[in-house]
C-alpha positions in Angstrom: 52.4 142.2 62.1 56.1 141.2 62.3 56.4 141.2 58.4 54.8 144.7 58.2 57.1 145.9 60.9 60.1 144.3 59.2 59.0 146.0 55.8 58.8 149.5 57.4 62.1 149.1 59.3 63.7 147.8 56.1 62.6 150.8 54.1 63.8 153.1 56.5 67.2 151.2 57.1 67.7 151.0 53.3 67.0 154.7 52.9 69.5 155.6 55.7 72.1 153.5 54.0 71.4 155.0 50.6 71.4 158.5 52.0 75.0 157.7 53.5 76.3 156.1 50.2 75.0 158.8 48.0 75.3 162.1 49.9 77.5 161.2 52.8 78.4 164.8 53.7 74.8 165.9 53.6 73.8 162.9 56.0 76.7 163.9 58.4 75.5 167.4 58.6 71.7 166.3 58.8 71.8 163.8 61.7 71.9 165.1 65.2 75.2 164.1 67.2 77.1 162.7 64.4 79.4 166.0 64.6 79.9 165.0 68.1 81.9 161.7 66.9 84.6 163.6 64.8 85.3 165.0 61.7 83.5 163.7 58.6 85.2 160.9 57.0 83.8 159.8 53.7 85.1 156.3 53.5 83.8 155.5 57.0 80.2 156.9 56.4 80.3 155.0 53.1 81.3 151.7 54.9 78.5 152.0 57.5 76.0 153.1 54.9 76.8 149.9 53.0 76.1 147.9 56.2 72.8 149.9 56.7 71.7 149.2 53.2 72.5 145.4 53.6 70.7 145.2 56.8 67.5 146.9 55.5 67.6 144.6 52.5 67.6 141.6 54.9 64.6 143.0 56.8 62.7 143.8 53.6 63.3 140.1 52.5 61.7 139.0 55.7 58.7 141.2 54.9 58.5 139.7 51.6 58.8 136.0 52.4 58.7 134.7 55.8 61.3 131.9 55.2 63.9 134.5 54.6 64.1 135.3 58.3 67.8 134.3 58.6 68.6 137.3 56.2 66.5 139.5 58.4 68.5 138.1 61.6 71.8 139.0 60.0 70.5 142.5 59.4 69.1 142.8 62.8 72.7 141.7 64.3 74.1 144.7 62.7 71.4 147.0 64.0 71.4 145.4 67.5 75.2 145.8 67.8 74.9 149.4 66.4 72.1 149.9 69.1 74.2 148.3 71.9 77.1 150.9 71.2 74.6 153.8 71.4 73.2 152.4 74.7 76.9 152.2 76.1 77.4 155.8 75.3 73.9 156.9 76.6 74.6 155.1 79.8 77.9 156.6 80.1 76.5 160.1 79.6 78.2 160.7 76.2 75.2 162.0 74.2 73.7 165.4 73.8 70.8 163.9 71.7 69.5 161.1 74.1 66.0 161.1 73.0 66.7 161.2 69.2 69.2 158.1 69.8 66.7 156.1 71.9 63.9 156.6 69.2 66.0 156.5 66.0 68.7 154.0 67.1 67.9 151.7 70.0 64.2 151.1 69.7 64.5 150.2 65.9 67.4 147.8 66.6 65.3 146.1 69.4 62.3 146.0 67.1 64.6 144.5 64.2 65.7 141.7 66.5 61.9 140.8 67.4 60.7 140.9 63.9 63.7 138.9 62.5 62.6 135.5 64.1 59.6 133.7 62.7 56.5 133.9 64.8 54.1 131.3 65.6 52.6 129.7 62.5 55.1 131.2 60.2 57.3 128.9 58.2 60.9 128.2 59.8 62.2 126.6 56.5 
Protein backbone atom coordinates (compact mmCIF):
# COMPACT_ATOMS: atom_id res chain seq x y z
CA UNK A 1 0.00 0.00 0.00
CA UNK A 2 2.77 2.45 0.91
CA UNK A 3 4.53 1.80 -2.39
CA UNK A 4 1.36 2.46 -4.34
CA UNK A 5 0.69 5.73 -2.48
CA UNK A 6 4.34 6.76 -2.93
CA UNK A 7 3.99 6.19 -6.66
CA UNK A 8 0.82 8.24 -6.94
CA UNK A 9 2.26 11.08 -4.84
CA UNK A 10 5.47 10.89 -6.89
CA UNK A 11 3.67 11.18 -10.21
CA UNK A 12 1.66 14.21 -9.06
CA UNK A 13 4.73 15.84 -7.48
CA UNK A 14 6.84 15.29 -10.61
CA UNK A 15 3.97 16.65 -12.70
CA UNK A 16 3.73 19.78 -10.57
CA UNK A 17 7.49 20.33 -10.75
CA UNK A 18 7.55 19.81 -14.51
CA UNK A 19 4.63 22.22 -14.93
CA UNK A 20 6.53 24.84 -12.90
CA UNK A 21 9.71 24.33 -14.94
CA UNK A 22 8.11 24.19 -18.38
CA UNK A 23 5.30 26.72 -18.05
CA UNK A 24 5.97 28.76 -14.92
CA UNK A 25 3.68 31.66 -15.79
CA UNK A 26 0.81 29.31 -16.59
CA UNK A 27 1.42 27.43 -13.31
CA UNK A 28 1.44 30.75 -11.43
CA UNK A 29 -1.88 31.74 -13.04
CA UNK A 30 -3.53 28.32 -12.53
CA UNK A 31 -2.86 27.58 -8.85
CA UNK A 32 -5.27 29.20 -6.36
CA UNK A 33 -3.57 31.52 -3.87
CA UNK A 34 -0.24 31.86 -5.66
CA UNK A 35 -1.05 35.42 -6.74
CA UNK A 36 -1.48 36.27 -3.05
CA UNK A 37 2.25 35.61 -2.49
CA UNK A 38 3.48 38.40 -4.76
CA UNK A 39 4.32 38.99 -8.40
CA UNK A 40 5.48 36.18 -10.69
CA UNK A 41 9.20 35.50 -10.38
CA UNK A 42 10.29 33.00 -13.07
CA UNK A 43 13.56 32.11 -11.39
CA UNK A 44 11.88 31.45 -8.03
CA UNK A 45 9.15 29.32 -9.62
CA UNK A 46 11.79 27.30 -11.51
CA UNK A 47 13.84 26.77 -8.33
CA UNK A 48 10.81 25.44 -6.48
CA UNK A 49 9.80 23.41 -9.54
CA UNK A 50 13.19 21.70 -9.47
CA UNK A 51 12.68 20.83 -5.79
CA UNK A 52 9.23 19.35 -6.53
CA UNK A 53 10.65 17.37 -9.45
CA UNK A 54 13.41 15.81 -7.33
CA UNK A 55 11.03 15.17 -4.40
CA UNK A 56 8.65 13.38 -6.74
CA UNK A 57 11.42 11.29 -8.25
CA UNK A 58 12.44 10.20 -4.74
CA UNK A 59 8.89 9.08 -4.01
CA UNK A 60 8.70 7.26 -7.34
CA UNK A 61 11.98 5.49 -6.56
CA UNK A 62 10.43 4.28 -3.31
CA UNK A 63 7.45 2.95 -5.22
CA UNK A 64 9.76 1.14 -7.63
CA UNK A 65 12.13 -0.43 -5.07
CA UNK A 66 11.47 -0.54 -1.33
CA UNK A 67 15.13 -0.21 -0.43
CA UNK A 68 15.18 3.26 -2.04
CA UNK A 69 13.25 4.63 0.93
CA UNK A 70 16.02 7.14 1.81
CA UNK A 71 15.37 8.90 -1.53
CA UNK A 72 11.69 9.10 -0.63
CA UNK A 73 12.56 10.43 2.81
CA UNK A 74 14.60 13.24 1.26
CA UNK A 75 11.71 14.11 -1.04
CA UNK A 76 9.20 13.86 1.79
CA UNK A 77 11.43 16.16 3.86
CA UNK A 78 11.01 18.91 1.29
CA UNK A 79 7.27 18.30 1.01
CA UNK A 80 6.87 18.27 4.81
CA UNK A 81 8.82 21.52 5.18
CA UNK A 82 6.67 23.08 2.47
CA UNK A 83 3.57 21.75 4.21
CA UNK A 84 4.61 23.21 7.57
CA UNK A 85 5.03 26.63 5.96
CA UNK A 86 1.47 26.35 4.69
CA UNK A 87 0.17 25.16 8.07
CA UNK A 88 1.77 28.20 9.73
CA UNK A 89 0.09 30.47 7.20
CA UNK A 90 -3.25 28.72 7.61
CA UNK A 91 -3.11 28.93 11.41
CA UNK A 92 -2.14 32.58 11.13
CA UNK A 93 -5.18 33.28 8.97
CA UNK A 94 -3.15 34.19 5.90
CA UNK A 95 -4.98 32.08 3.35
CA UNK A 96 -8.08 32.67 1.29
CA UNK A 97 -7.85 29.14 -0.12
CA UNK A 98 -7.60 27.08 3.07
CA UNK A 99 -9.45 24.03 1.77
CA UNK A 100 -7.27 23.87 -1.32
CA UNK A 101 -4.10 24.17 0.77
CA UNK A 102 -5.11 21.45 3.25
CA UNK A 103 -5.97 19.03 0.44
CA UNK A 104 -3.23 19.84 -2.08
CA UNK A 105 -0.27 20.71 0.15
CA UNK A 106 -0.66 19.64 3.77
CA UNK A 107 -2.30 16.21 3.36
CA UNK A 108 0.14 15.06 0.64
CA UNK A 109 3.10 16.13 2.76
CA UNK A 110 1.85 14.06 5.70
CA UNK A 111 1.24 11.08 3.43
CA UNK A 112 4.68 11.47 1.88
CA UNK A 113 6.35 11.26 5.29
CA UNK A 114 4.33 8.18 6.17
CA UNK A 115 5.11 6.31 2.94
CA UNK A 116 8.80 7.24 2.92
CA UNK A 117 9.69 4.94 5.80
CA UNK A 118 9.75 1.19 5.20
CA UNK A 119 6.81 -0.71 6.61
CA UNK A 120 6.76 -3.96 8.47
CA UNK A 121 8.12 -6.74 6.28
CA UNK A 122 9.80 -4.36 3.82
CA UNK A 123 13.52 -4.31 3.26
CA UNK A 124 15.43 -1.70 5.26
CA UNK A 125 18.66 -2.32 3.40
